[in-house]
C-alpha positions as CSV (number, residue, x, y, z in Angstrom):
1,M,0.9,-18.3,23.7
2,R,1.4,-20.9,21.0
3,Y,-1.7,-22.8,18.7
4,P,-1.8,-26.3,18.0
5,R,-1.0,-25.8,13.6
6,A,-4.1,-28.1,13.5
7,L,-6.4,-25.3,15.4
8,L,-4.4,-22.8,13.1
9,W,-5.1,-24.2,9.6
10,A,-9.0,-25.2,11.2
11,F,-9.3,-21.0,11.6
12,L,-7.8,-20.0,8.4
13,V,-10.1,-22.5,6.4
14,L,-12.9,-21.0,8.2
15,A,-12.2,-17.3,7.7
16,T,-11.9,-18.8,4.0
17,A,-15.0,-20.1,3.7
18,A,-16.7,-17.2,5.6
19,N,-14.8,-14.9,2.9
20,A,-16.3,-16.9,0.3
21,A,-19.7,-17.1,1.7
22,W,-19.6,-12.9,0.8
23,A,-18.7,-13.4,-2.9
24,A,-20.6,-14.4,-5.6
25,P,-20.0,-15.2,-8.7
26,L,-19.8,-12.4,-12.1
27,T,-22.5,-13.4,-13.5
28,L,-25.1,-11.6,-15.2
29,D,-28.6,-12.7,-16.9
30,V,-30.1,-10.9,-19.4
31,M,-33.3,-12.3,-21.0
32,G,-37.0,-10.8,-22.2
33,A,-37.0,-9.0,-25.6
34,I,-33.2,-9.7,-26.7
35,T,-32.3,-11.0,-30.4
36,Q,-29.2,-12.9,-29.1
37,T,-29.2,-15.7,-26.6
38,N,-26.4,-18.1,-25.7
39,D,-28.9,-21.0,-23.8
40,A,-30.0,-23.9,-25.4
41,A,-33.5,-22.9,-25.1
42,H,-32.4,-19.8,-26.8
43,T,-34.1,-18.3,-24.4
44,V,-31.3,-15.8,-22.2
45,F,-27.8,-14.5,-22.7
46,H,-25.9,-15.8,-19.8
47,F,-22.9,-13.4,-19.0
48,S,-19.9,-14.9,-17.6
49,E,-17.2,-13.1,-15.8
50,A,-15.0,-13.3,-18.7
51,Q,-17.8,-12.0,-21.3
52,L,-18.5,-8.9,-18.7
53,L,-14.9,-8.1,-18.3
54,A,-13.9,-8.2,-21.9
55,L,-16.9,-5.4,-22.2
56,P,-15.3,-1.7,-22.4
57,V,-14.9,-0.5,-18.6
58,H,-16.1,2.6,-17.3
59,S,-16.4,4.5,-14.3
60,I,-18.5,6.7,-12.6
61,T,-17.4,8.7,-9.6
62,T,-20.7,9.9,-7.4
63,S,-22.3,9.1,-3.8
64,T,-25.4,7.5,-3.1
65,A,-27.4,7.2,-0.6
66,W,-25.4,4.4,1.2
67,T,-22.0,5.5,-0.1
68,P,-19.2,8.2,0.1
69,Q,-18.7,9.8,-2.9
70,S,-16.3,6.9,-4.7
71,T,-15.3,6.0,-8.3
72,F,-17.5,3.0,-9.2
73,T,-16.0,1.0,-12.6
74,G,-18.1,-1.7,-15.1
75,P,-19.7,-1.8,-18.5
76,S,-22.0,0.8,-19.3
77,L,-25.7,-0.9,-19.5
78,S,-25.7,0.4,-23.4
79,D,-23.0,-1.6,-24.3
80,V,-24.4,-4.9,-22.4
81,L,-28.1,-4.0,-23.9
82,A,-26.5,-4.0,-27.5
83,K,-24.2,-7.5,-26.2
84,V,-27.7,-9.1,-26.3
85,G,-29.5,-6.8,-29.2
86,A,-32.4,-5.5,-26.3
87,H,-35.5,-4.1,-27.9
88,G,-37.5,-3.0,-25.7
89,T,-38.2,-0.1,-23.6
90,M,-38.5,-0.9,-19.8
91,L,-35.7,-3.5,-17.7
92,E,-36.9,-5.0,-15.2
93,I,-33.9,-5.1,-12.8
94,H,-33.9,-9.0,-10.6
95,T,-31.3,-9.5,-7.2
96,L,-30.6,-11.8,-5.3
97,D,-32.4,-10.2,-2.1
98,D,-35.3,-10.6,-4.0
99,Y,-35.6,-6.9,-4.7
100,V,-37.0,-5.8,-7.8
101,C,-36.7,-2.0,-9.7
102,T,-38.0,-1.7,-12.8
103,V,-36.0,1.6,-15.1
104,P,-36.8,3.0,-18.4
105,V,-34.0,1.4,-20.8
106,A,-33.4,5.3,-22.2
107,D,-31.8,5.8,-18.9
108,A,-28.7,3.8,-20.3
109,A,-27.9,6.4,-22.4
110,R,-29.3,10.0,-20.7
111,Y,-27.5,8.9,-17.8
112,G,-24.4,6.8,-19.0
113,V,-26.0,4.4,-16.4
114,I,-23.1,1.4,-15.2
115,V,-23.3,-2.4,-14.2
116,A,-20.6,-1.5,-12.1
117,Y,-18.3,-4.9,-10.3
118,D,-15.6,-2.7,-8.5
119,M,-16.1,-0.1,-5.8
120,N,-12.7,2.5,-5.6
121,G,-10.7,-0.5,-6.9
122,K,-12.3,-3.5,-5.3
123,R,-14.3,-6.1,-6.7
124,L,-18.1,-5.6,-5.1
125,K,-18.7,-8.5,-2.7
126,V,-22.4,-10.0,-2.0
127,S,-21.8,-8.2,1.8
128,D,-20.7,-4.6,0.0
129,F,-23.8,-4.5,-2.8
130,G,-22.0,-7.1,-5.3
131,P,-21.5,-8.9,-7.5
132,L,-23.1,-5.5,-9.6
133,F,-24.1,-2.5,-8.7
134,L,-26.3,-0.3,-10.7
135,I,-24.8,2.8,-10.6
136,Y,-26.5,6.7,-12.2
137,P,-24.4,9.4,-11.8
138,R,-26.2,10.7,-8.6
139,D,-23.8,14.1,-8.0
140,A,-24.0,15.2,-11.3
141,F,-27.9,15.0,-11.6
142,P,-28.9,16.1,-8.3
143,A,-32.5,17.3,-8.5
144,E,-33.4,13.8,-11.0
145,L,-31.4,11.3,-9.0
146,D,-31.9,12.4,-5.0
147,G,-34.7,11.1,-3.3
148,A,-36.6,8.2,-2.7
149,A,-37.6,7.9,-6.6
150,G,-33.9,7.7,-8.0
151,D,-32.5,5.8,-5.3
152,A,-35.0,2.7,-6.1
153,K,-33.2,2.9,-8.8
154,F,-30.1,2.0,-7.6
155,A,-30.1,-1.6,-7.6
156,W,-27.1,-4.1,-6.0
157,Q,-26.8,-7.6,-6.1
158,I,-28.0,-7.7,-9.7
159,K,-28.6,-11.4,-11.1
160,S,-30.8,-10.7,-13.9
161,I,-32.2,-8.4,-16.0
162,I,-35.5,-8.9,-18.1
163,V,-35.7,-6.3,-21.1
164,K,-39.5,-5.4,-21.2
């Protein structure tokens, strides 16, 4: 059966729009106890996609409570914090779906935590934990990172971090 060209074009436009709806810009706002800002009010460091992609890339291969063992890629949390001159002890992570969790700054170095934007070589979308997913090496530290307390640190759909 042949479909009219206009109908095929409409389907393509709708499919593209639906896919875009699941994508979110690869950006991150960091505020609070920081010394480096890049906004007019000097209150936040807004990472653009280019700035996030320019940071050194790290990978962690691990499972999570929501994924099988996968390879996650992105900048280290330590590099993000160094770029903004963070000088606090706690991080309050805010997500697109209004989840908030608090993690110690010390976790960044202790576990080599990354702010992943890729999983298994594919850019994360909102529908699959993106655009940014805080990843700990759970498989390497099962006694410390398994269970509800460990799972609570794995924030996805990250939009901002407040350094306290």
